[in-house]
N, C-alpha and C positions, 0 to 999 in steps of 0.2 A: 545807537546809530547816529542820532542827531548830534550828540556830543562830538563824535569822530568827524562828522561833516563840518561842524563849526571850526574845529581845530585845523582841518585841511584847508578850508577857505582862508582862515586867518594866516596860516603859514604861507600860502600862495601869494596873498596880497602883500604881506610884509617882505617877502623875498624879492619883490619887484623893485624895492627902493633901498635894499641893503647895500648895494654897491656904492651908492653915493652918500651913505650915512657915516659920520665919524663914530667911532666906538665910544659908548657912554659908560662911565663909571658912576653909579649912584651912591657910592659910599658916603655916609654922614649926611644924607639928605632926607628930608621929610616930603612925603607926597600925600595929597588929599584928593579925593575923587568920589565917584559914584559907580554903582553897578546895578544892572537890571537883568531879568531873564526868566527862565521857566522853573517852576517848582513842581516836583512830583512827590506825592505822599505815598510811601511804599509800605505803610503799616495798615492799609485797608485790606481786608480779606473778603469783602462781600460785593465787590464789583462797583464801588462808588466812583463818582467822578473824582479823579485824584490829581488833576493838573490845574495850575493856576499861575498867575503872575506874582513875581516877588522882586524886591529891590532894596537898596540901602546905600549908605554913605560909608566912606572908609578913610582911615589914616594909616600910613605905612612909613616906617623908618628903616633905612638900610644902615646897619651897623658894620657891614662888610660888603664887598662888591657883589657877592652872591648870596648874602643872608639878610633877612629882614624880619621885623616883628610888626604886627598890624593889629588894629582894633577896628571893628565895624559896628554899625547899627543897622539892623535889617528887619524887614517885615515879611512874613510868609504865613500861609495857612498850614495847618497840620491836623492830624487826626488818626484814628485807628478804629478797627471793627473786628468782631469775632463772633463765632457761634459754636455751640456744642449741644450735646443732648440735655444739659442741665442749665445752660445760661446763654445769653446773647448780650451784645452791647455794641453801641456805636458812639464814638466821640468825634465831634467836629469843632475845630478851634482855629485860632490865629495867635501868633506870638510876635512880640518885639524881642529880637535876639541880639546879644552882644558877643560875637565870636572874637576870641583872642588867639592869634596864630603866630607860629614861627614858620618861616618859609625858606626853603633852599632852592636857589635857581641854578641851573646848569646850562651853559651856552650851547646853542645849536649852531648859529653862525652870527658873528658880529653882535648886533643889538637884539637879536631874536633868541630867546631862551625859553626852556621848559622849566617847570617847577613842581615841587612837592611841598605840601603844607600840612601841619598838624596842630591841634590845640583843643581848647574847650570853649563852650559857649554858655552864657547865662541867658535863660529864656523866661519871659513873663507872658502869661496868657492874657490877652486883651479880649478874646472871645472864647467862650466855652459852652458847648451844648452836649449834654449827655442823654442818650437813649439806651439805658441799661435795664436788664431785668431786675426785679425787686430784690433778688437774693445777692446782688452785687452792689457794694458801696460806690458812691460817686464823690466821696469826701477826700479829694486829692488837692495838694497845694497848687496855687497858680504859678509859682516860680519854681524852676528846676534847672539843673545843669545837663549838658549833653556833650558827647564827643564830636569833634569836628575835624575832618581831614579832606584833602582834595588834591587835584592835579590841574595843571593849566599851562598856557603859554603866554609870554609877555614880550612886548616889543616897544622899545623906546624910539618914538618918532623923532624926537629932538632932545635937547638937554633938559627941557622942562616937561615934556609930555610923554606919558606911557599909555599904551592900550593893552588890553588883555582879554582872554577868554579862559574860563575855568569851570571845572566840574567839582562839586563838593558834596559831602554827605554829613548829615546831622544824625547821630546814632545814640540809642539808649537815652532818649529824651523823656518826655512826660510819662511817668510811671502810672499805669492804670490797672494794677492788679496782677497777681500771680495766676498761673494756670498749670494744669496737669493734662495728661493724655485724655482722660475721660471726662473732664469738665473743668470747673474753675474753683479753686480752693485757696483761701488766703492764708493758710498755715502750712504751706509746703515749700519745696525747694525754691529759693529766691531767684535762682538763675533761669527758671522757667517763668517768664513774666511778659506782660504786655507793655511795650514802650512805643511812643510816637517816633517815626523815622522818616526822613526826607532826603531826596536828592535834588540838588539845585544846579542849574547852568547859569553862569554869570558872564555878561559882556560888559566891560567897563572901561573907564578912562580915569587916569590919575595925573595930577599936576603938581610940580614943584615950584613954589612961588619965589624961591631964592634963585636968582640968575647965576648961571655959570657953575656947572658941576665940576 
């Protein structure tokens, strides 16, 4: 619900200035900026506090009017938990993440557009705390890849400045063991596994330092 509310407010404010704004074509331009917002850990199963602050910096290049590629450097907390008749575990951590995305923007009106993005992220755990039962290993790598996708809206305030609101997901992140229906078994179906998963809401600004788009 919060994501929908942010998007509605963003579209409402942007629409107030659309009539006076020249149409911007960002093709062949680099943008640099930052984003901050809310982080929700969706892989906790035991009722832990799962919301926290997250943020990062970004670089984005438009190779076409409605297509771009981007790289970001982000910080957010992550974790997971589980319990069964034979095992329990809780992992709390934080990562530095480098998501790489391809984004497609489609116009709503003038300089206001919605977008879909997809890509992968490299993540490195800078904090890690395991509380696992003794029959489960905690010998997992600090670095791992995850899938990254999202939706959002973008508005070009001027030729140099863009603002945006976005919702994104980090899925199939830090692998923390396999599981089955009755307990946890590390020699069974690899598709039944524990991974860290996060939902992020971003509010950000990006700037093009080269004048005249």
